[in-house]
C-alpha positions as CSV (number, residue, x, y, z in Angstrom):
1,M,-13.8,-30.0,27.0
2,D,-16.9,-28.8,28.8
3,F,-15.4,-25.6,30.1
4,L,-14.7,-24.4,26.5
5,K,-18.3,-25.0,25.5
6,E,-19.6,-23.2,28.7
7,L,-17.4,-20.2,27.8
8,S,-18.5,-20.2,24.1
9,I,-15.0,-20.9,22.8
10,N,-15.1,-22.4,19.4
11,A,-12.5,-23.8,17.0
12,Q,-12.6,-20.5,15.0
13,N,-12.8,-17.1,16.9
14,S,-12.7,-13.4,15.9
15,G,-10.2,-11.5,18.0
16,V,-11.9,-8.1,17.5
17,S,-14.9,-7.0,19.5
18,T,-16.7,-3.8,20.5
19,G,-18.8,-5.6,23.1
20,S,-21.5,-7.9,21.8
21,Q,-20.4,-7.2,18.2
22,W,-17.6,-9.4,16.9
23,L,-16.0,-8.0,13.8
24,K,-14.6,-10.0,10.9
25,A,-11.0,-9.5,11.9
26,G,-9.6,-10.4,8.4
27,G,-6.0,-10.7,9.6
28,T,-3.7,-13.7,10.1
29,S,-4.6,-16.4,12.5
30,I,-3.1,-17.2,15.9
31,I,-3.2,-20.8,16.9
32,S,-3.7,-21.2,20.7
33,S,-2.0,-24.4,21.9
34,S,-1.9,-25.6,25.4
35,P,1.5,-25.9,27.0
36,V,-0.1,-28.7,29.2
37,D,-0.3,-31.3,26.4
38,G,0.5,-29.4,23.2
39,K,-3.0,-29.8,21.8
40,V,-4.6,-27.0,19.8
41,I,-7.4,-25.3,21.7
42,G,-8.7,-22.9,19.1
43,E,-7.8,-20.4,16.3
44,V,-8.1,-16.6,16.6
45,T,-8.0,-14.1,13.7
46,V,-6.2,-10.9,14.6
47,A,-7.1,-7.3,13.9
48,L,-6.2,-5.4,10.7
49,R,-5.8,-1.6,10.9
50,K,-9.3,-1.1,9.6
51,G,-10.8,-3.2,12.3
52,Y,-8.7,-1.5,15.0
53,D,-9.9,2.0,13.8
54,K,-13.5,0.8,13.9
55,V,-13.0,-0.3,17.5
56,I,-11.5,3.1,18.4
57,S,-14.2,5.1,16.8
58,T,-16.9,3.0,18.5
59,A,-15.1,3.4,21.9
60,Q,-14.9,7.2,21.4
61,E,-18.7,7.4,20.8
62,A,-19.5,5.2,23.7
63,F,-17.3,7.3,26.0
64,L,-19.5,10.3,25.4
65,Q,-22.5,8.3,26.8
66,W,-20.7,6.2,29.5
67,R,-19.1,9.2,31.2
68,N,-22.6,10.7,31.8
69,I,-23.9,7.6,33.6
70,P,-23.6,8.3,37.4
71,A,-20.6,6.5,38.9
72,P,-22.7,4.5,41.4
73,R,-24.8,3.2,38.4
74,R,-21.5,2.2,36.6
75,G,-20.5,0.4,39.8
76,E,-23.8,-1.5,39.9
77,I,-23.1,-2.8,36.4
78,V,-19.6,-3.9,37.4
79,R,-21.2,-5.6,40.4
80,Q,-23.2,-7.7,38.0
81,V,-20.1,-8.5,36.1
82,G,-18.7,-9.9,39.4
83,I,-21.8,-12.1,39.8
84,A,-21.3,-13.4,36.2
85,L,-17.7,-14.2,37.0
86,R,-18.8,-16.1,40.1
87,E,-21.1,-18.2,37.9
88,K,-18.3,-18.9,35.4
89,K,-15.4,-19.2,37.9
90,D,-14.9,-23.0,37.5
91,A,-15.0,-22.9,33.7
92,L,-12.9,-19.7,33.3
93,G,-10.3,-21.0,35.9
94,R,-9.9,-24.2,33.9
95,L,-9.4,-22.3,30.7
96,V,-6.8,-20.1,32.4
97,S,-5.0,-23.2,33.7
98,Y,-5.2,-25.0,30.4
99,E,-4.2,-22.2,28.0
100,M,-1.5,-20.6,30.2
101,G,-0.3,-23.7,32.1
102,K,-0.6,-22.6,35.7
103,S,-2.1,-24.9,38.4
104,L,-5.8,-25.2,38.6
105,Q,-5.8,-23.7,42.1
106,E,-4.0,-20.7,40.6
107,G,-6.4,-20.5,37.7
108,W,-9.4,-20.4,40.1
109,G,-7.5,-18.0,42.3
110,E,-7.0,-15.6,39.3
111,V,-10.7,-15.5,38.6
112,Q,-11.3,-14.9,42.4
113,E,-9.1,-11.9,42.1
114,M,-11.4,-10.6,39.3
115,I,-14.4,-11.1,41.6
116,D,-12.6,-9.3,44.4
117,I,-11.6,-6.3,42.3
118,S,-15.2,-6.0,41.0
119,D,-16.3,-5.8,44.7
120,F,-13.6,-3.2,45.3
121,A,-14.7,-1.2,42.2
122,V,-18.3,-1.2,43.3
123,G,-17.4,0.5,46.6
124,L,-15.0,2.8,44.8
125,S,-17.8,4.0,42.5
126,R,-19.2,6.0,45.5
127,Q,-15.8,7.3,46.7
128,L,-14.3,9.1,43.8
129,H,-13.5,12.0,46.2
130,G,-11.9,15.3,45.5
131,L,-10.5,17.7,48.1
132,T,-11.7,21.2,49.3
133,M,-8.9,23.7,49.8
134,H,-8.9,27.1,51.5
135,S,-8.4,30.0,49.1
136,E,-6.0,32.8,50.0
137,R,-8.6,35.3,48.6
138,P,-11.6,36.3,50.7
139,H,-15.0,35.0,49.7
140,H,-13.5,32.4,47.3
141,R,-13.9,28.6,47.4
142,M,-11.5,26.1,45.9
143,Y,-12.0,22.4,45.3
144,E,-10.9,19.7,42.9
145,Q,-12.9,17.2,40.8
146,W,-11.8,14.0,39.0
147,Y,-13.1,13.2,35.5
148,P,-12.5,10.2,33.2
149,V,-9.8,10.5,30.6
150,G,-11.5,8.6,27.8
151,I,-10.3,5.4,26.2
152,T,-8.1,3.4,28.5
153,A,-6.0,0.8,26.7
154,I,-5.0,-2.3,28.7
155,V,-2.0,-4.3,27.4
156,T,-1.6,-7.5,29.4
157,A,1.0,-10.3,29.6
158,F,0.5,-14.1,29.3
159,N,1.2,-15.0,32.9
160,F,-2.0,-13.5,34.3
161,P,-4.3,-13.8,31.4
162,V,-7.4,-12.4,33.1
163,S,-6.9,-10.9,36.5
164,V,-4.5,-8.0,35.6
165,W,-7.0,-6.9,32.9
166,S,-9.7,-6.7,35.6
167,W,-7.5,-4.7,38.0
168,N,-7.4,-2.0,35.3
169,A,-10.7,-2.6,33.6
170,F,-13.1,-2.5,36.5
171,V,-11.5,0.5,38.1
172,A,-11.3,2.4,34.7
173,L,-15.0,1.5,34.1
174,V,-16.3,2.9,37.4
175,C,-14.2,6.0,36.8
176,G,-16.2,6.5,33.5
177,N,-13.7,5.4,30.9
178,T,-14.2,3.1,28.0
179,I,-11.6,0.2,27.8
180,L,-9.6,-1.4,25.0
181,W,-7.9,-4.7,25.8
182,K,-4.9,-6.0,23.9
183,P,-4.1,-9.3,25.5
184,S,-1.0,-11.4,25.0
185,E,-1.2,-13.3,21.8
186,K,-0.1,-16.4,23.7
187,V,-3.4,-16.6,25.6
188,P,-6.1,-15.0,23.4
189,L,-8.9,-17.4,24.3
190,C,-8.9,-16.3,27.9
191,A,-9.5,-12.7,26.7
192,I,-12.3,-13.7,24.3
193,A,-14.0,-15.6,27.1
194,C,-13.9,-12.5,29.4
195,Q,-15.1,-10.2,26.7
196,K,-18.1,-12.5,26.1
197,I,-18.9,-12.6,29.8
198,I,-18.8,-8.8,30.2
199,A,-20.7,-8.2,27.0
200,E,-23.6,-10.3,28.1
201,V,-23.9,-8.2,31.3
202,F,-23.6,-5.0,29.4
203,K,-26.2,-5.9,26.9
204,K,-28.8,-6.7,29.7
205,N,-28.1,-3.2,31.1
206,N,-28.3,-1.4,27.8
207,V,-24.7,-0.3,28.0
208,P,-23.6,1.4,24.7
209,E,-21.6,-0.8,22.3
210,G,-18.0,0.1,22.6
211,V,-17.6,0.5,26.4
212,S,-15.6,-2.7,26.6
213,N,-13.5,-3.5,23.5
214,L,-11.0,-6.2,22.5
215,V,-8.2,-6.2,19.9
216,V,-6.1,-9.4,19.6
217,G,-2.9,-8.8,17.8
218,G,0.9,-8.8,18.1
219,K,3.5,-6.2,18.2
220,E,1.9,-4.2,15.4
221,A,-1.4,-3.8,17.4
222,G,0.6,-2.6,20.4
223,E,2.3,0.0,18.2
224,W,-1.1,1.2,17.0
225,I,-2.2,1.8,20.5
226,S,1.0,3.4,21.7
227,N,1.1,5.9,18.9
228,D,-2.7,6.7,18.8
229,E,-3.6,10.1,20.1
230,R,-7.2,9.0,20.5
231,V,-6.0,6.7,23.4
232,P,-5.1,9.1,26.3
233,L,-4.0,6.4,28.7
234,V,-2.1,3.1,28.2
235,S,-1.7,0.7,31.0
236,A,0.9,-2.0,30.1
237,T,2.0,-5.1,32.0
238,G,5.0,-7.1,30.7
239,S,8.7,-7.0,30.2
240,T,10.9,-4.0,30.8
241,R,11.9,-4.0,27.2
242,M,8.3,-3.8,26.0
243,G,7.5,-1.2,28.7
244,K,10.3,1.1,27.6
245,A,9.1,1.1,24.0
246,I,5.5,1.9,25.0
247,A,6.7,4.6,27.4
248,V,8.7,6.4,24.7
249,A,5.8,6.2,22.2
250,V,3.1,7.4,24.6
251,A,5.3,10.2,26.0
252,A,6.1,11.4,22.5
253,R,2.5,12.3,22.1
254,L,2.2,13.5,25.7
255,G,-0.2,10.7,26.7
256,K,-0.3,8.9,30.0
257,S,1.0,5.5,30.8
258,I,0.8,3.1,33.7
259,L,3.7,0.6,33.5
260,E,4.0,-2.6,35.6
261,L,7.1,-4.3,34.3
262,G,9.7,-6.9,35.4
263,G,10.8,-8.0,38.8
264,N,13.9,-9.5,40.4
265,N,12.4,-10.1,43.8
266,A,14.4,-11.2,46.8
267,I,13.6,-12.5,50.3
268,I,16.1,-11.7,53.1
269,I,16.2,-14.6,55.5
270,S,17.6,-13.5,58.9
271,E,19.2,-15.7,61.5
272,K,16.3,-14.5,63.6
273,A,13.7,-15.9,61.2
274,D,11.2,-18.7,61.7
275,L,12.8,-21.0,59.1
276,D,9.7,-23.0,58.6
277,T,7.7,-19.9,57.7
278,A,10.6,-18.7,55.5
279,L,10.7,-22.1,53.7
280,M,7.0,-22.0,52.8
281,G,7.2,-18.4,51.5
282,S,10.3,-19.1,49.6
283,V,9.2,-22.3,47.8
284,F,5.8,-21.0,46.8
285,G,7.3,-17.7,45.7
286,A,9.9,-19.5,43.6
287,V,7.9,-22.2,41.9
288,G,4.3,-20.8,41.8
289,T,3.2,-20.4,38.2
290,A,6.4,-22.2,37.3
291,G,8.4,-19.1,38.1
292,Q,6.5,-17.0,35.6
293,R,5.1,-14.3,37.9
294,C,6.5,-10.7,37.9
295,T,6.5,-11.2,41.7
296,T,8.3,-14.6,41.6
297,T,11.0,-15.0,44.3
298,R,14.2,-15.1,42.3
299,R,16.8,-14.5,45.1
300,L,17.2,-15.7,48.6
301,I,19.7,-13.6,50.6
302,I,20.4,-15.7,53.6
303,Q,22.4,-14.9,56.8
304,E,25.5,-17.0,56.8
305,S,24.9,-18.6,60.2
306,V,21.7,-20.2,59.0
307,Y,22.6,-20.6,55.3
308,D,23.5,-24.3,55.4
309,A,20.5,-25.3,57.6
310,F,18.1,-23.4,55.4
311,K,19.6,-24.8,52.2
312,K,19.1,-28.3,53.5
313,K,15.5,-27.6,54.2
314,L,15.0,-26.0,50.8
315,V,16.6,-28.9,48.9
316,N,14.4,-31.4,50.8
317,A,11.3,-29.4,49.9
318,Y,12.2,-29.3,46.2
319,K,12.5,-33.1,46.2
320,Q,8.8,-33.2,47.2
321,L,7.6,-31.0,44.3
322,R,5.3,-32.7,41.9
323,I,5.6,-31.5,38.3
324,G,2.9,-32.3,35.7
325,D,-0.5,-31.5,34.4
326,P,-1.7,-28.3,36.2
327,L,-5.3,-29.4,36.0
328,D,-4.4,-32.2,38.4
329,E,-4.7,-30.6,41.8
330,K,-2.0,-32.9,43.2
331,N,0.7,-31.2,41.1
332,H,2.6,-28.2,42.4
333,V,4.3,-27.1,39.1
334,G,3.0,-26.9,35.6
335,P,4.7,-26.1,32.3
336,L,6.4,-23.0,31.0
337,I,4.3,-21.1,28.5
338,D,6.0,-22.3,25.3
339,K,9.3,-23.7,23.9
340,D,10.9,-20.2,23.6
341,A,10.5,-19.9,27.4
342,V,12.1,-23.4,27.8
343,K,15.1,-22.2,25.7
344,N,15.5,-19.1,27.9
345,Y,15.4,-21.3,30.9
346,A,18.1,-23.7,29.5
347,D,20.3,-20.8,28.4
348,A,20.1,-19.3,31.9
349,L,21.3,-22.6,33.4
350,K,24.3,-22.6,31.1
351,E,25.1,-19.0,32.0
352,I,24.9,-19.8,35.7
353,K,27.6,-22.5,35.3
354,K,29.7,-20.2,33.0
355,E,29.8,-17.5,35.7
356,G,30.8,-20.0,38.4
357,G,27.5,-20.8,40.1
358,K,26.9,-24.2,41.7
359,F,23.6,-26.0,41.7
360,A,22.0,-27.2,45.0
361,V,19.1,-28.5,42.9
362,E,19.9,-29.3,39.3
363,G,17.5,-28.1,36.6
364,G,16.6,-29.6,33.2
365,V,13.9,-30.1,30.6
366,L,11.6,-33.0,31.3
367,R,10.8,-35.6,28.6
368,G,8.6,-38.6,28.3
369,A,5.1,-39.6,29.3
370,G,3.1,-36.6,30.6
371,Y,5.6,-34.1,29.3
372,E,4.9,-34.4,25.6
373,S,4.4,-30.7,25.1
374,G,8.1,-30.1,25.7
375,C,7.3,-27.2,28.1
376,Y,8.0,-28.9,31.4
377,V,11.2,-28.1,33.4
378,T,12.6,-28.9,36.8
379,P,12.8,-26.0,39.2
380,A,16.4,-25.3,39.9
381,V,18.3,-23.8,42.9
382,A,21.8,-22.2,42.3
383,E,24.4,-20.8,44.7
384,V,25.7,-17.6,43.2
385,K,26.9,-14.1,43.9
386,N,24.5,-11.2,43.6
387,D,26.7,-9.4,41.0
388,F,26.6,-12.2,38.5
389,K,25.2,-10.8,35.2
390,I,22.6,-13.6,35.0
391,V,21.4,-12.7,38.6
392,Q,20.8,-9.1,37.6
393,K,18.4,-10.2,34.9
394,E,14.8,-11.5,35.2
395,T,14.7,-15.0,33.8
396,F,11.0,-15.9,33.6
397,A,11.4,-19.5,34.8
398,P,11.7,-21.4,38.1
399,I,15.3,-20.7,38.9
400,L,16.1,-19.6,42.5
401,Y,19.4,-18.0,43.5
402,L,21.0,-18.5,47.0
403,I,23.3,-15.7,48.3
404,K,25.0,-15.3,51.7
405,Y,25.2,-12.2,53.8
406,K,26.9,-11.2,57.0
407,N,24.8,-8.3,58.5
408,I,21.5,-6.7,57.7
409,E,23.0,-3.6,56.1
410,E,24.9,-5.8,53.6
411,A,21.7,-7.8,52.9
412,I,19.6,-4.7,52.1
413,A,22.4,-3.4,49.9
414,M,22.5,-6.6,47.9
415,H,18.7,-6.7,47.8
416,N,18.5,-3.2,46.2
417,H,21.5,-3.8,43.9
418,V,19.4,-4.9,40.9
419,P,17.8,-2.8,38.1
420,Q,14.2,-3.9,39.1
421,G,12.2,-2.8,42.1
422,L,8.9,-4.6,42.3
423,S,8.4,-6.9,45.3
424,S,10.5,-7.7,48.4
425,A,10.4,-9.5,51.7
426,I,12.3,-10.1,54.9
427,M,11.8,-13.1,57.2
428,T,12.7,-12.1,60.7
429,L,11.2,-12.1,64.2
430,D,13.4,-9.1,65.2
431,L,11.3,-5.9,65.2
432,R,14.3,-3.7,64.6
433,E,15.3,-5.6,61.4
434,A,11.7,-5.6,60.2
435,E,11.4,-1.8,60.7
436,Q,14.8,-1.2,59.1
437,F,13.8,-3.2,56.0
438,L,10.6,-1.0,55.7
439,S,12.4,2.3,56.4
440,V,13.6,4.8,53.8
441,T,17.0,3.1,54.0
442,G,15.5,-0.3,53.5
443,S,13.8,-2.0,50.5
444,D,13.6,0.2,47.4
445,C,10.7,-1.8,45.9
446,G,7.0,-0.8,45.5
447,I,6.0,-3.8,47.7
448,A,7.8,-4.7,50.9
449,N,6.7,-7.5,53.2
450,V,7.6,-9.0,56.5
451,N,7.2,-12.7,57.2
452,I,5.3,-13.4,53.9
453,G,6.8,-14.0,50.5
454,T,7.1,-11.7,47.5
455,S,4.1,-13.0,45.6
456,G,0.4,-13.0,46.5
457,A,-0.3,-9.2,46.6
458,E,-3.9,-8.3,47.7
459,I,-6.1,-6.1,45.5
460,G,-6.7,-3.6,48.3
461,G,-3.2,-2.2,47.9
462,A,-1.7,-0.3,45.0
463,F,0.3,-2.8,42.9
464,G,3.5,-1.9,41.1
465,G,7.2,-1.1,41.6
466,E,10.1,1.3,41.0
467,K,13.2,1.6,38.8
468,E,12.9,-0.7,35.7
469,T,9.6,-2.0,37.0
470,G,8.1,1.2,35.6
471,G,6.7,3.2,38.5
472,G,3.1,2.5,37.7
473,R,0.3,1.5,40.2
474,E,-2.7,-0.6,39.5
475,S,-5.6,-2.1,41.5
476,G,-6.3,-0.7,45.0
477,S,-5.6,2.2,47.3
478,D,-5.8,5.4,45.3
479,A,-4.5,3.9,42.1
480,W,-7.9,5.0,40.6
481,K,-6.5,8.5,40.2
482,S,-4.3,7.3,37.4
483,Y,-7.4,6.6,35.3
484,M,-8.7,10.1,35.7
485,R,-7.9,13.7,35.1
486,R,-7.8,16.2,37.9
487,Q,-9.6,19.6,37.6
488,T,-9.1,22.4,40.2
489,N,-12.1,24.8,40.6
490,T,-12.2,28.2,42.1
491,I,-15.5,30.1,42.8
492,N,-15.6,33.8,43.5
493,Y,-18.8,34.7,45.5
494,S,-17.6,38.2,46.4
495,K,-18.6,41.5,44.8
496,G,-15.2,42.2,43.5
497,L,-12.3,40.4,41.8
498,P,-9.4,40.1,44.3
499,L,-6.3,38.7,42.6
500,A,-4.0,36.0,44.1
501,Q,-0.9,37.0,46.0
502,G,-2.5,40.5,46.6
503,I,-1.6,41.6,43.0
504,K,-3.1,45.0,42.1
505,F,-4.3,45.5,38.5
506,D,-5.9,49.0,38.2
507,L,-7.8,49.7,34.9
508,G,-9.2,53.0,36.2
């Protein structure tokens, strides 16, 4: 495949890099197979502890130099990374689609997000502002400064193989940190491709080796990072179970963590909604990336007077979905990531029936020509109650739950009655309903939308959620502060030493 050659992806690849240097990993091998057709793409050797320690020591040394480069100059280098990504957008997008299984449009869209966050980071490099405060003591000045923390470890999930890394990496880099990426072992070649792209730009700009680092590995590599006092900040995206383990380990050594974990996202569909708009947002939110987004729409909470009409529209729309090779732009839905994900999907369908749910659209595993990988499934729609145990969980698959409500207060209560709190939406043309949903008594999620779906967050806003979603924020707004340490400074330019709160301390 031409895109593999363009990205320098070979049959054999090292998964350990300090930039332009690729270490002999020496560990076991990961075979990357495409869920699209089941074919082997390449092989990656994972890091041993010795290689990991080499990466960390190199990153530490590089930090001492990188932090002293002026932030606007760091931003200029990230700008060049964005240009390189523009040049590789087609090839990298195709690799994302082929290795992960998302549609080609989504693969290209993910690379575009990388380009967008590089632009954002360039502007940010000239806006790392601190505040000036008034001192209570005469002839004193107070202000705050922000400094990089050091090595920022970025642990990413399979569903967004490249963009979530860039949300963290490009912001962390302009802040003056060095970065260490541990990608999902399910999509290692996407990470290797990105490391090669960024390394080439860094080399042209004489950036020290060790500013951008890569360690491919499994659970053991994650534990090395979580327990390593040399890594002051860990940003982790993935399941709630994984996030809790990282949080405990990092907190035990008083490190910092940014956690972006699971979602159980709902759209409330009011009787005052534009049902055509609601339909588009619901279907894309539910089946995009084959239901494998943390922002996937998993629940539709529908006002009872429009429930039947909307269900009819939804069922008709699902009949029009095309499932197949995601590199074919005519298809809407690609495969799940692997056969374990297929099993979780099938188990969830059984649990829905066991709890008394009824299917408006039957699900199932697809077989036959075009589905040889065994990873293709039919998006399902089930009529359920919000308190079903299966509904309270995040099943990473295209299963959509339909739930009735009577009034907006009941809808919001059901919406919030799940452990997760990532993304949310309401479809309504009623201003009062919209404002109530966005008020302190409304959605308890980190993201709340009106008349758009739960997925498709823009990089300009801080991304993340509450409760079991972890509380972390990535990407835009002032999320950059999470990658830095704050220092408060007080300067006394008087001839004496007045103490705070008027305290007297007489040594005479």
